[in-house]
NUZA-265641 format. One record per residue (C-alpha): x, y, z. Coordinates in pm, whole numbers, plus 50000, padded with zeros to 5 digits. Example, Ala and Ser with C-alpha at 12.3 -4.5 7.8 and 13.67 -1.06 7.14 Angstrom:
REM residues 2
512304955050780;513674989450714;
//
This chain:
REM residues 135
690879380374622;689409362574934;685929372175033;683299353375236;681989327974989;684459333674742;686169299374767;682809280374741;681809302974441;685139297574264;684859258874319;681289260074167;682329279273855;685639261073795;685919244073457;682549256673352;682129268172998;678919285673002;679819317673219;678529349873107;679919383073210;678499418073133;680339449073057;678339462873341;679679434873583;683259442973464;682659480473538;681349471173887;684189447973952;686629475773861;684679500074082;684879475474381;688669470974331;689349507574318;687189511674642;689249485474826;692439501974704;691359536374835;690459519375155;693929502875163;692339467075183;694329457174867;697409469874697;697159486774346;699119456374210;696719431974326;693709451774209;695559452573857;696099415273849;692449408773922;691249431573657;693859419373414;692639381373497;689099392073424;689869408573092;691989380572984;689219356473064;686819376072848;689499380272558;690199342572564;686529332272578;686569318372923;683689340372994;680969350372724;680679389372708;677289404572704;677519439472587;674989465172709;672679475772439;670959508372565;667839504472360;667179470072462;668399466072796;667269500172943;663559490972826;663989456972990;665579473073319;662799499173321;660109469073290;661709450973583;661729482773805;658069489473745;657019452873752;658959437874044;656979458474300;657649433574577;661459436474530;663029472074544;665589471974276;668439497074217;668729508473850;671939489273804;670519457073956;667709460473696;670329463973416;672049431873543;668749413973530;667959425873189;671539414973072;671309380673232;667749374873065;668719387672740;671759362472744;669379335372833;671159327973138;669839299973367;671169315773676;672599346873837;675619348574089;675079377074333;675729383074704;673159410574707;669959401274886;667679422874664;669169414474341;668959375774421;665459379374518;664489398074193;666449371674000;664479345074147;661209364574078;662019363973709;662889326873706;666529327873746;668389304573981;670769320774214;674159314874353;674369314574649;670859299774679;669859323874937;671639354775053;671289361675435;673139395075489;671679427075367;673559445475078;
//
């Protein structure tokens, strides 16, 4: 689905074999799709196609799945929430960082300014390199 920056993002990840998608990320995509359907920005069929493509990509190994492990990821998220005092994080953002670092990701893709700043603070490269618009 076209979004600002999506063409460049899709081009940057095309044919890569090291993409990691967390269960939390899948849930957030489904949530965003449902919101766009409710707001009549996309049709239910278009939302189903996007969700299906994501699930097929995970099932076919196009993306590496990182499952949320409550004991491990919640402790790491709590660590990020309490230690990244210069970057206000939401709980879900801290979980995204915990999942990325546990998967030993080198970078994190996010168009959220705060999450991107926190990712850089823990040593992850970000895409896009800088996010200008507020979340």
